[in-house]
C-alpha positions as CSV (number, residue, x, y, z in Angstrom):
1,M,-155.0,-17.6,-16.5
2,R,-158.5,-18.7,-14.9
3,E,-156.6,-20.9,-12.6
4,D,-154.5,-17.9,-11.4
5,I,-157.5,-15.7,-10.8
6,L,-159.0,-18.5,-8.5
7,K,-155.6,-19.3,-6.8
8,A,-155.2,-15.6,-5.9
9,S,-158.6,-15.6,-4.5
10,D,-157.7,-18.7,-2.4
11,L,-160.2,-20.9,-4.3
12,K,-159.7,-24.3,-5.6
13,T,-159.7,-24.7,-9.5
14,T,-162.7,-26.8,-10.2
15,K,-164.4,-27.6,-13.5
16,N,-167.5,-25.8,-12.5
17,R,-165.8,-22.5,-11.6
18,L,-163.6,-22.7,-14.9
19,A,-166.7,-23.4,-16.9
20,I,-168.6,-20.4,-15.4
21,L,-165.6,-18.0,-15.7
22,N,-165.2,-19.0,-19.3
23,I,-168.8,-18.4,-20.2
24,L,-168.9,-15.0,-18.4
25,D,-165.5,-13.8,-19.9
26,A,-166.7,-14.8,-23.4
27,S,-170.1,-13.0,-23.0
28,S,-170.7,-9.7,-24.5
29,G,-172.7,-8.5,-21.6
30,P,-174.2,-9.4,-18.1
31,M,-176.0,-12.8,-17.7
32,T,-178.5,-14.2,-15.2
33,A,-177.7,-17.4,-13.2
34,E,-180.3,-19.1,-15.4
35,E,-178.6,-18.1,-18.6
36,V,-175.2,-19.0,-17.3
37,Y,-176.6,-22.5,-16.2
38,S,-178.4,-23.1,-19.6
39,I,-174.9,-22.9,-21.3
40,V,-172.7,-24.4,-18.7
41,A,-175.0,-27.5,-18.1
42,K,-174.1,-28.4,-21.8
43,E,-170.3,-28.6,-20.8
44,V,-170.3,-29.9,-17.3
45,Q,-172.8,-31.8,-15.2
46,M,-174.0,-29.2,-12.7
47,S,-177.3,-28.4,-10.9
48,L,-178.9,-24.9,-10.9
49,S,-178.2,-24.6,-7.2
50,T,-174.5,-25.4,-7.6
51,A,-174.4,-22.9,-10.4
52,Y,-176.0,-20.3,-8.0
53,R,-173.5,-21.4,-5.2
54,T,-170.8,-21.0,-7.7
55,L,-171.8,-17.5,-9.0
56,G,-172.2,-16.4,-5.3
57,T,-168.7,-17.4,-4.2
58,L,-167.1,-16.0,-7.3
59,S,-169.0,-12.6,-6.5
60,D,-168.1,-12.7,-3.0
61,K,-164.3,-13.0,-3.8
62,G,-164.4,-10.1,-6.4
63,I,-163.9,-12.3,-9.4
64,L,-167.4,-11.6,-10.7
65,L,-169.5,-8.4,-10.6
66,K,-173.1,-9.0,-9.3
67,N,-175.8,-6.6,-10.0
68,L,-179.5,-6.5,-9.2
69,S,-181.2,-5.0,-12.2
70,Q,-184.4,-2.8,-12.4
71,D,-186.0,-6.0,-13.9
72,G,-185.6,-7.8,-10.5
73,K,-183.0,-10.1,-11.9
74,T,-179.5,-10.5,-10.7
75,Y,-176.9,-10.3,-13.4
76,Y,-173.3,-11.5,-13.3
77,Q,-170.2,-10.5,-15.4
78,F,-166.5,-11.0,-15.5
79,N,-164.7,-8.4,-13.3
80,N,-162.1,-7.1,-15.3
81,H,-161.6,-4.3,-12.7
82,Q,-162.7,-1.7,-15.0
83,H,-165.9,0.4,-14.3
84,K,-169.0,-0.3,-16.3
85,H,-171.5,1.9,-18.1
86,Q,-174.4,0.6,-19.8
87,L,-177.9,1.1,-21.3
88,V,-180.6,-1.4,-20.3
89,C,-183.9,-1.9,-21.8
90,T,-186.5,-2.2,-19.2
91,M,-188.8,-4.3,-21.4
92,C,-186.5,-7.0,-22.8
93,S,-183.3,-6.5,-20.8
94,E,-181.1,-6.0,-23.7
95,T,-177.9,-4.4,-22.4
96,I,-175.5,-2.2,-24.4
97,S,-172.1,-1.3,-23.0
98,I,-171.0,2.4,-23.0
99,D,-167.4,3.0,-23.7
100,D,-167.0,6.6,-22.5
101,C,-166.9,7.5,-19.0
102,P,-169.0,10.6,-18.1
103,L,-168.1,10.4,-14.4
104,T,-164.4,11.0,-14.3
105,C,-164.5,14.6,-13.4
106,M,-167.2,13.7,-10.7
107,E,-165.0,11.0,-9.4
108,E,-162.0,13.3,-9.0
109,T,-164.1,15.8,-7.2
110,L,-165.4,13.2,-4.7
111,I,-161.9,12.0,-4.0
112,R,-160.8,15.6,-3.2
113,R,-163.8,16.1,-1.0
114,T,-164.1,13.1,0.8
115,G,-160.8,11.6,0.8
116,F,-162.2,8.2,-0.5
117,I,-160.2,6.0,-2.5
118,I,-162.6,5.2,-5.1
119,T,-161.9,1.7,-6.6
120,G,-164.6,1.7,-9.3
121,H,-168.1,2.7,-10.1
122,S,-171.1,1.6,-12.3
123,L,-173.6,3.6,-14.3
124,E,-176.8,2.1,-15.7
125,F,-179.2,4.1,-17.9
126,L,-182.7,2.5,-18.0
127,G,-184.9,2.9,-21.0
128,I,-186.6,1.1,-23.8
129,C,-184.7,-0.1,-26.8
130,P,-185.6,0.5,-30.5
131,K,-186.9,-3.1,-30.9
132,C,-189.5,-2.6,-28.0
133,T,-190.5,0.8,-29.1
134,G,-191.1,-0.2,-32.7
135,G,-188.4,2.4,-33.8
136,I,-190.2,5.3,-32.2
137,K,-187.6,7.8,-30.9
138,E,-188.6,10.4,-28.1
């Protein structure tokens, strides 16, 4: 399956690409390049710069989603061509996916008004998770 994704994007199948795709596909949320590298380096011999280059290539081809977060770090995740909604803690970067889509009506309105063909969207709520607030609720 991963080989088909790479082939469809006119990319050669390499151990590095497959390892990175497997890690991100199995991940429960977005990961930084350093997080990906720390796992992938245990499986295949790869430098951090190669990990960055590979992540960049996979992002450029639309196989991965690349997102610069509020914490200044770039996060990568497997692009399953579904839109993403998440809660992100600004202190510890914990990320929780939101299954509901509050933007469906807005998207339909924008399509009617602008004539755009909307192919996806992302929504990120920033805040502080219960672990970082010590359980205090606002």
